TIMIBA-248638 format. One line per 8 residues: number of its first residue (from 1); their letters; for each residue x, y, z of N, C-alpha, C, O. Coordinates in nm, 2 decimals. Layout:
BEGIN
NUM) A) X:Y:Z:X:Y:Z:X:Y:Z:X:Y:Z  ...;
end
This chain:
BEGIN
1) MLHAARRR) 0.04:1.39:0.06:-0.02:1.28:0.15:0.05:1.16:0.14:0.06:1.08:0.24  0.10:1.12:0.02:0.18:1.00:0.01:0.31:1.02:0.08:0.37:0.92:0.12  0.37:1.15:0.10:0.50:1.17:0.16:0.46:1.15:0.29:0.55:1.12:0.36  0.36:1.17:0.34:0.36:1.19:0.49:0.33:1.06:0.53:0.37:1.03:0.64  0.26:0.96:0.46:0.23:0.84:0.48:0.35:0.76:0.51:0.37:0.71:0.62  0.43:0.77:0.42:0.57:0.72:0.42:0.65:0.74:0.53:0.71:0.65:0.58  0.65:0.88:0.57:0.71:0.92:0.69:0.67:0.86:0.82:0.75:0.84:0.91  0.54:0.82:0.82:0.50:0.77:0.94:0.51:0.62:0.95:0.47:0.56:1.05;
9) ISSEPSLK) 0.56:0.56:0.84:0.57:0.42:0.85:0.73:0.38:0.92:0.82:0.44:0.87  0.74:0.30:1.03:0.84:0.26:1.09:0.89:0.14:1.06:0.82:0.08:0.98  0.99:0.06:1.11:1.03:-0.04:1.05:0.93:-0.15:1.10:0.95:-0.27:1.07  0.84:-0.12:1.16:0.74:-0.22:1.20:0.62:-0.18:1.17:0.55:-0.16:1.26  0.56:-0.13:1.01:0.43:-0.06:0.99:0.30:-0.15:1.05:0.28:-0.27:1.03  0.23:-0.06:1.10:0.07:-0.12:1.14:-0.01:-0.13:1.04:-0.01:-0.04:0.95  -0.10:-0.22:1.03:-0.20:-0.24:0.92:-0.26:-0.10:0.88:-0.27:-0.07:0.76  -0.29:0.00:0.98:-0.34:0.12:0.94:-0.24:0.21:0.86:-0.29:0.30:0.78;
17) DLLLLVLA) -0.12:0.19:0.88:-0.01:0.29:0.79:-0.01:0.23:0.67:0.00:0.30:0.57  -0.01:0.09:0.65:-0.01:0.01:0.51:-0.13:0.06:0.42:-0.12:0.11:0.31  -0.25:0.05:0.49:-0.36:0.08:0.42:-0.37:0.23:0.39:-0.45:0.26:0.30  -0.31:0.32:0.46:-0.30:0.45:0.42:-0.22:0.49:0.33:-0.25:0.59:0.26  -0.11:0.42:0.31:-0.01:0.43:0.19:-0.09:0.40:0.07:-0.10:0.49:-0.02  -0.16:0.27:0.07:-0.23:0.20:-0.05:-0.33:0.31:-0.10:-0.36:0.31:-0.22  -0.39:0.39:-0.01:-0.52:0.48:-0.03:-0.44:0.63:-0.10:-0.49:0.71:-0.18  -0.33:0.64:-0.04:-0.28:0.76:-0.06:-0.22:0.74:-0.22:-0.22:0.83:-0.30;
25) GVAAGAGS) -0.17:0.62:-0.26:-0.12:0.59:-0.38:-0.25:0.58:-0.50:-0.25:0.64:-0.61  -0.33:0.52:-0.45:-0.45:0.50:-0.54:-0.50:0.66:-0.56:-0.51:0.69:-0.68  -0.53:0.76:-0.48:-0.56:0.88:-0.51:-0.46:0.95:-0.55:-0.50:1.06:-0.61  -0.33:0.94:-0.55:-0.22:1.00:-0.66:-0.25:1.00:-0.78:-0.24:1.09:-0.85  -0.28:0.87:-0.81:-0.28:0.81:-0.95:-0.44:0.79:-1.00:-0.46:0.72:-1.10  -0.52:0.85:-0.94:-0.68:0.84:-0.99:-0.69:0.91:-1.12:-0.75:0.86:-1.21  -0.63:1.04:-1.14:-0.63:1.13:-1.25:-0.53:1.09:-1.35:-0.50:1.18:-1.44  -0.45:0.99:-1.35:-0.34:1.00:-1.43:-0.39:0.95:-1.57:-0.46:0.85:-1.58;
33) PDLLDAIA) -0.35:1.02:-1.66:-0.40:0.99:-1.80:-0.29:0.87:-1.87:-0.33:0.81:-1.97  -0.17:0.85:-1.82:-0.08:0.75:-1.87:-0.11:0.64:-1.81:-0.11:0.62:-1.69  -0.13:0.54:-1.92:-0.17:0.41:-1.89:-0.06:0.32:-1.82:-0.10:0.23:-1.74  0.05:0.34:-1.83:0.17:0.29:-1.79:0.18:0.31:-1.65:0.21:0.23:-1.56  0.16:0.47:-1.63:0.17:0.50:-1.50:0.05:0.41:-1.38:0.09:0.35:-1.28  -0.08:0.43:-1.44:-0.18:0.35:-1.37:-0.17:0.21:-1.34:-0.21:0.16:-1.23  -0.10:0.15:-1.44:-0.06:-0.01:-1.44:0.03:0.00:-1.32:0.01:-0.07:-1.22  0.15:0.09:-1.33:0.26:0.06:-1.24:0.20:0.09:-1.10:0.25:0.02:-1.00;
41) RLVVVVVV) 0.09:0.18:-1.06:0.04:0.19:-0.93:-0.06:0.09:-0.88:-0.10:0.07:-0.77  -0.11:0.04:-0.99:-0.21:-0.10:-0.97:-0.10:-0.21:-0.90:-0.13:-0.27:-0.80  0.01:-0.22:-0.97:0.11:-0.33:-0.94:0.13:-0.32:-0.78:0.12:-0.41:-0.70  0.17:-0.18:-0.77:0.21:-0.16:-0.63:0.11:-0.17:-0.53:0.15:-0.21:-0.43  -0.02:-0.13:-0.55:-0.15:-0.17:-0.46:-0.14:-0.32:-0.44:-0.12:-0.37:-0.33  -0.15:-0.38:-0.54:-0.16:-0.53:-0.55:-0.05:-0.60:-0.44:-0.08:-0.68:-0.35  0.07:-0.55:-0.48:0.16:-0.60:-0.38:0.17:-0.57:-0.24:0.21:-0.65:-0.16  0.13:-0.45:-0.21:0.13:-0.39:-0.06:0.00:-0.46:0.00:0.00:-0.49:0.11;
49) LGIVIIRY) -0.09:-0.47:-0.07:-0.23:-0.55:-0.02:-0.20:-0.69:-0.01:-0.27:-0.75:0.08  -0.12:-0.76:-0.08:-0.06:-0.89:-0.05:0.02:-0.92:0.05:0.01:-1.03:0.11  0.12:-0.82:0.08:0.19:-0.82:0.20:0.11:-0.79:0.34:0.14:-0.85:0.44  0.00:-0.72:0.32:-0.10:-0.70:0.43:-0.16:-0.83:0.47:-0.15:-0.87:0.59  -0.22:-0.92:0.37:-0.27:-1.01:0.36:-0.19:-1.13:0.44:-0.24:-1.19:0.54  -0.06:-1.13:0.38:0.03:-1.24:0.43:0.06:-1.22:0.58:0.06:-1.32:0.65  0.10:-1.07:0.61:0.15:-1.05:0.75:0.05:-1.02:0.84:0.09:-1.04:0.96  -0.07:-0.98:0.82:-0.16:-0.97:0.91:-0.30:-1.07:0.91:-0.39:-1.05:0.99;
57) LIAPQHR) -0.31:-1.15:0.83:-0.42:-1.25:0.82:-0.38:-1.42:0.82:-0.44:-1.50:0.87  -0.26:-1.44:0.75:-0.21:-1.56:0.73:-0.11:-1.58:0.86:-0.13:-1.67:0.95  -0.02:-1.51:0.86:0.10:-1.53:0.96:0.05:-1.54:1.09:0.10:-1.64:1.15  -0.05:-1.48:1.17:-0.08:-1.50:1.29:-0.13:-1.63:1.32:-0.11:-1.68:1.43  -0.22:-1.70:1.21:-0.25:-1.82:1.22:-0.15:-1.93:1.23:-0.18:-2.05:1.25  -0.02:-1.91:1.21:0.10:-1.98:1.21:0.16:-1.97:1.33:0.25:-2.06:1.36  0.14:-1.88:1.42:0.22:-1.86:1.56:0.15:-1.98:1.66:0.19:-1.99:1.78;
end
C-alpha cells in the first residue's frame, strides 16, 4: 500500500495523495514492536502533516 501511494504522487501531489501516504505509513507501523521505528514513523507523519498544513491551509491565504 505504501509503495502504491508513493507511485501515485507526482511532482505536484494533491492533498488526497499526501494523506494517503500518511495513512499508509501509520498503518505499516501500527504493529511495530521497535520503539525507535515507531518514533521515526511518527516524525515522518508530523513532517508530512506540517507540509500539508503549510501548503494547503496557510499558503493559499497569501496568494
